C-alpha positions as CSV (number, residue, x, y, z in Angstrom):
1,X,-0.1,0.3,-0.2
2,X,2.3,2.0,1.2
3,X,4.7,1.6,-2.6
4,X,1.9,2.8,-4.2
5,X,1.1,5.4,-2.7
6,X,4.7,6.3,-2.9
7,X,4.6,5.9,-6.5
8,X,1.3,7.9,-7.6
9,X,1.9,10.8,-4.6
10,X,5.9,10.8,-3.8
11,X,7.5,11.5,-1.3
12,X,4.9,13.8,1.0
13,X,3.5,10.1,1.6
14,X,6.5,9.8,3.8
15,X,5.5,12.6,5.6
16,X,2.4,11.7,6.5
17,X,2.8,8.3,7.3
18,X,5.7,9.6,10.2
19,X,3.2,11.7,11.6
20,X,0.2,9.7,12.0
21,X,3.0,7.0,13.6
22,X,4.1,9.5,16.3
23,X,0.7,9.8,17.9
24,X,1.3,6.2,19.1
25,X,2.6,7.4,22.3
26,X,-0.8,9.1,23.7
27,X,-3.2,6.4,22.5
28,X,-0.7,3.8,23.9
29,X,-0.2,5.1,27.7
30,X,-3.0,7.4,28.2
31,X,-6.3,5.3,27.5
32,X,-7.2,2.6,28.1
33,X,-7.3,-1.3,26.3
34,X,-8.9,0.7,22.9
35,X,-7.0,3.2,22.7
36,X,-3.4,1.3,23.2
37,X,-5.1,-1.1,20.2
38,X,-5.0,2.1,18.1
39,X,-1.9,3.7,19.1
40,X,-0.2,0.1,19.0
41,X,-1.8,0.1,14.4
42,X,-0.5,4.4,14.4
43,X,3.0,2.5,15.7
44,X,2.3,-0.6,12.8
45,X,2.0,1.8,10.6
46,X,5.4,4.1,11.0
47,X,7.1,0.5,11.4
48,X,5.1,-0.1,7.8
49,X,6.2,3.0,6.2
50,X,10.3,2.8,7.5
51,X,10.7,-0.3,6.3
52,X,9.0,0.1,2.6
53,X,9.3,3.6,2.0
54,X,12.4,4.7,3.7
55,X,14.1,1.6,1.6
56,X,12.2,2.8,-1.4
57,X,13.2,6.6,-0.9
58,X,17.3,5.3,0.1
59,X,17.2,3.1,-3.2
60,X,16.4,6.1,-5.5
61,X,18.7,8.7,-4.0
62,X,21.6,6.5,-4.2
63,X,24.2,5.7,-6.7
64,X,23.8,1.1,-7.3
65,X,27.3,1.4,-6.1
66,X,26.8,2.6,-3.1
67,X,23.9,0.8,-1.8
68,X,24.4,-1.7,0.4
69,X,26.9,0.6,2.3
70,X,23.8,3.5,2.6
71,X,21.4,-0.1,3.9
72,X,24.2,-0.8,6.1
73,X,24.6,2.9,7.5
74,X,21.3,3.1,7.8
75,X,19.9,-0.4,9.4
76,X,23.5,0.1,11.9
77,X,22.1,4.1,13.0
78,X,18.2,2.6,13.6
79,X,20.0,0.1,15.5
80,X,21.4,1.8,17.8
81,X,19.1,4.1,17.7
82,X,16.4,1.2,19.0
83,X,19.0,0.1,21.7
84,X,19.9,3.3,23.3
85,X,15.8,4.2,23.3
86,X,15.0,0.5,24.7
87,X,18.4,1.0,27.4
88,X,16.7,4.3,28.4
89,X,13.3,3.4,28.9
90,X,14.2,0.4,31.1
91,X,16.2,3.0,33.1
92,X,13.2,5.2,33.2
93,X,10.9,2.3,34.1
94,X,12.8,0.9,36.8
95,X,12.1,4.5,38.3
96,X,8.5,5.3,37.8
97,X,5.8,4.4,34.9
98,X,4.5,8.2,35.0
99,X,8.0,9.0,34.5
100,X,8.3,6.4,30.9
101,X,4.9,7.7,29.6
102,X,6.2,11.4,30.0
103,X,8.8,11.2,28.1
104,X,7.8,8.6,25.4
105,X,4.9,11.7,24.7
106,X,8.0,14.6,25.2
107,X,10.4,12.6,22.9
108,X,7.1,11.8,20.1
109,X,6.6,15.9,19.8
110,X,9.9,16.3,18.4
111,X,9.4,13.8,15.4
């Protein structure tokens, strides 16, 4: 779905998908089970957009001879960021779940 929209609309669909996915935190952490489900769907939307759209965009702007390096750098940066984010959330979770909620909502406001 995202690939077809990227072909038809172009780069704005990437921005739209990430804007929608950044709204996940309040739904997941501030609502009940129904709102958490909505938040999980928004998060999944962002992950799907990232997996399909970012790689398609990267392929279109990087020469074929450099693509393997570009994908390696992208995936390495993604993995390091995921680890650091998880470690930070684990540290905050040991202190207070309210702090985790506030931190995630704060971070989402800057995306």
